[in-house]
N, C-alpha and C positions, 0 to 999 in steps of 0.2 A: 834644612838639608837632609837630615836623617829620615824625615817623613817622606821625602822625595825618592829615597833610595829603593824602598820597598816595591812602589809601583813599577819603577824602572826595571828592576830585577825581574818582577813577573812579566813584563812585557818582552824582555829579552829571552826568558825561559819559553814563553809561549811562541815567540818567533822561531827559536831554535827547534822546538818540538814541531812546528808546522814545516820547517825545512826538511827535518829528518823524515816526516811523513811523506812529503813528496818525493824525496831522494829514494826512499824504500819502496815506493808504490811500483807494482808490477808494470814494467815498460811494455808489456804485450796488451795491456788494457783487457777488456772483458774477453772471457774464454768462450769460444764457440764450440759446442759439442758435435756439430755436424761432421760426420765421417770419423768421429773419434772411437777408439776401442776402450770400452769401460768394463772393468771387472768389479762386480758386486757380491760381496760375501753376504750369506743370509738371504740370497736372492730369490728364493723359492716361494716365500710366503710374506705376509705382512707388508711392513714398510719397504722391504727389499723388492718385492714384486711391484709395488707402487713406484719405486724409483726406476726399475726397469722399464715400466711403461712410459714414464716421463722421459727418460733417456731416449727411447726409440722415438718419441714424438718429436724430439729435438734433433733427430737424424743420426744418432749414435748407433753403434754396434755394441751388443752387450754380451758378456760372459757371466753366467750365474753360477755362484759356488754355494753348495749347501751339503749337509750330511746325508740327505734322504733322496735316493734316486728317483723314487716314485713321486715325490713332491717336485723334483725338478722336471720330470716328464709332464707333469700336469701343468706346471708354470709355463713351460715352452708351448704347450697346446693353447693355453689362454692367451699368450702374447701373440701367437699366430703371426710371426714375422720371418719365417723361413730361416735362411742362413745368417740372418742378422742376429740371431740368438743362439748362443752355444752354451752347454752346460758341463759342469764338472763336479763330480762328487767328492767332497773332501771335508776335513775338520781344521779349523783355524788353530786348534791346539796342537797341531803336528807340523813341524817344520817342513817335512817332505811333502805334505799336501798342500801347504802354502806355495812351494816352488813348483809343484806340478800344475796348480791353477794358473799361475802366471804363465807358465810355458804354454798351457792349453789356449789362453786368451791370446798370445802371440801367434800360435799356430793357426787358430781359427780366423783371426782378423788381421794378421800381418804385423800388428805391433801392439803395445799397450800404452795408453795416453793417460788414463784415470783409473785410480784405485778408490773404490767406495767401501769403507770398512762399516758394514751394517751389522753383521752377525752378532747376536747377543743372547744373553740368558738373563732372566729375572725370576728370583725366587720370592714367594710371597708368604709372610708369616711373622709372627712375634719373635723378638730377640731370644726369648726363653726357649724357643724350639729350634733356633738357628745354630748350626754347628760350625766349627772352624773350617770343615770341608766345604761348607756352602760358600764361604768367603774365597776359599781357594779356587773353587769352580768358576765363580764370577770373574775373579781376576784373570784366570786362564783365558776365558773367552772374550771378556769385554775389554781387557786392557793388553794382555800379552798377544792376544789374537791379532789385533791391528799392528802391533809391533813386528810380529812374525811376517805379516802380509807386506808391510812396507819394505822390510828388509829383502824380501824375495823380489819385490817389484822395483826396487830403486834403480838398478842398472838401466831399466827400460824407461824410467820417467825422467831421467836427467835431461836437462836442456828444454823444459817446458811442460812437463807432466804436472798432474794435480792429484792430490790425496784429500779425501774426505773422511773424516772420523765422526760417526754418529755417537755422540755422548747423550746427555739427557739433562733436564732441569734437575734431575736428582743428583747430578754431578756438581751442582752448585748449592742446592738446598737439600739436605739429607731428609729423606721421607721415612716415617715410622713404618715398620713392617716391611721395609724394602732395604734392610741394612747392607747385605752383601751387594745388592744391586748399586746402592748409592756410593758405597765405598769405591767399587770398581769403576763407576762412571766418574767420580772425582778423579781417580787416577787417569782415566782415558782423556779427560779434558786437560789434564797437566801433560800427558803424552802429546796431545795435539799441539799445545804451546811449545814444548820442547822441540818437536820435529819441525815445526814451522821456522824456528830460529836456525836449527841446525842444517836443514835442507835447502834453505834459501840460496846458499852460494852454489848449489848445484842446479838452480833454476826450477826446483820443485816447490810448488805452492801448496801448503797444507792449511786446510780449512776444517774447523771443528763446529758442529751444529748441536744444539742443546734442546731438543723438542720436549713439550710437555705431553700430556695424554693425547694420543691419536686413535682414531677409530679403525684399528687394523684387525681386530678380532684376536690378537695375540694372546689375551689371558686364557683362552681355551687350552692352549699348549704349555702354559707355565706351570711349574711345580708349586704346590701350595701345602703349607704346613699349619699346625695349630688347629683351631676350629675351622676345618677346611670349607665347609659350606658357606660359613659367614664370611670368612676371608674371602673366598672366591666371588660370592654374591656382591660384595662391596667393590672390589676392583673391576669386575666385569661390567657393573652397572655404571660406575664413574667413567669407565673408558669408552662408554657408548653414549654419554650425554652430549648433545650438540654444543652447549656453552662451555663445558669444561673440557671437552676434547675436540681436537681438530680433525676434519676429514683427511683421510690418508692421502688422497690424490693431491689436496691442496698443500698438505705438508711436503710432499715429494717435490711439488713445483717450487715452494719457498726454499727448500734445502738445496735444489739444483741451481736456484738463482744465487744462492750465497757461494756455491762452488764456482759458478761462472764468474761471479764478481771477484773472486779471490779473497773473500773476507776471512779475517782470522778466527772470529768466533760469532756465532749468531744464535740468539734464542728464537725458537720456532714455536709460535702460538702465543696469543695474548696472556692467558693465565701463566705461562712460563715466564714471560717478560715481567709481569707483575711480581711474581715470587722472587725473581732475582733482584728486582729493584728494591723491594721491602727488605730483603736480606742484606743488601749493600748499605741501605740508609739506616736500618735498625735491627742489627744482628741479635741483640738481647730480646727484643720484641718477637722476632721471628722464632727464636728459640723456645720462648715461652708458649708461643701459639702452637708450635709443633708438639710440645710437651702436653699441652691441653688436649690437642687432638688424639694424641696417642692413647689418652685415658678412655677415650670414646670407642676405641677399636677393640675387637674381640680379644679376650684373654687367651693365655697359652693353653695347650692341651697337654695330656700326659704322655704322648708319644712324639718323637721327633720324625716319624715317617712322613714322606711327602707323597702326594698323589698329583696327578695332572688336573688341570682345571676341568677338563672334560668329565673326570671322574667325581668332581665336586659339584656338578650341575644340580640345580633344584628348580622348582616350578617358577621362581621369579627369574632366573637367568634363561631358562629354556624358553619362556614366553616373551622374551625381550626382542621385538623385531629388528631394532637398529643393531643390536649385537649380533644377531644371526645374519643379518644382511651384510655386515662387515666381514664375518667369518667366511661366508660364502664368496664374497667379491675378492678376498685376498688369500684364497687357497688354505684356510685353516682347518677345514674339515676333511676327514678321510675315513675310509671304512674301518680301518683298524686302529687301535689305540696306540699311544706313544709311552715311552718311558719318561719319568720326570726328568726335565731338563732338556728334552729334545725340542728345541725351539730356536727359531731364527726370528729376529725382531721384526 
């Protein structure tokens, strides 16, 4: 009899879990973006621009928020969708800017249905050259930025709105030489889980996506520390490789599929899914592999000064056609330089 109790309990537990899943499933079914008003932070370049294009192709109207007016102007020209694209200059680190962006989206398109938290900062370099301020900067943009935006948008999203948080595979498996980024993305993934639970009673569905490397050209505007040329050459080359990195347009398609399906959490890209699976099945092995990989990376430098990727370019990266194509396609290049950290994912 005792031997029979364990399978019975397991069956009852599985049945209860299935019933709970069905009960909690969104009653509205798949979300249709046609005619919806979507606010995208970090929408002027990189993945944000790719998401804007995909939203437009699905019939949505978009409001792009970013810090640089010139980048927003060029993004609007590239999208070439007339009044369906509105832009607002603002910084997700400021409560006032978050509130103003929401108000602008409502004013331009009559309402706000979807908030896409995409703005992000990634600092590249060894831990020895990383400062506490680097961690604070990453948390301010990558974690607290989405929180500010959600709080500003919440009144407009009640009763059927959607929130998307763009985290990273680095939010499940910490990556060497991306310490502040990984810490902040772990926190953003946790924020997504917490908000999904808290906002469900208001009819707001929160989805978190965790992409791996994508061909967006973003390293060009990322702050780099340590042996900057070697650090930048490595990340810029890996981020442009077809096998390791995902085409940005395809990544945007998969991300919006996850949003429309109302999924709680989705890995984006095959390598990202593999990394998470290995981490879940063998965390000790994963930690050992990461420690081994860290030994192969460039060592620290004598200065903690950061430069942007564009200032760390060398012959290897300048001559990479796939890298340059991604930079051109996703509005990463401009006539004048940037300050380190002036980046939207």
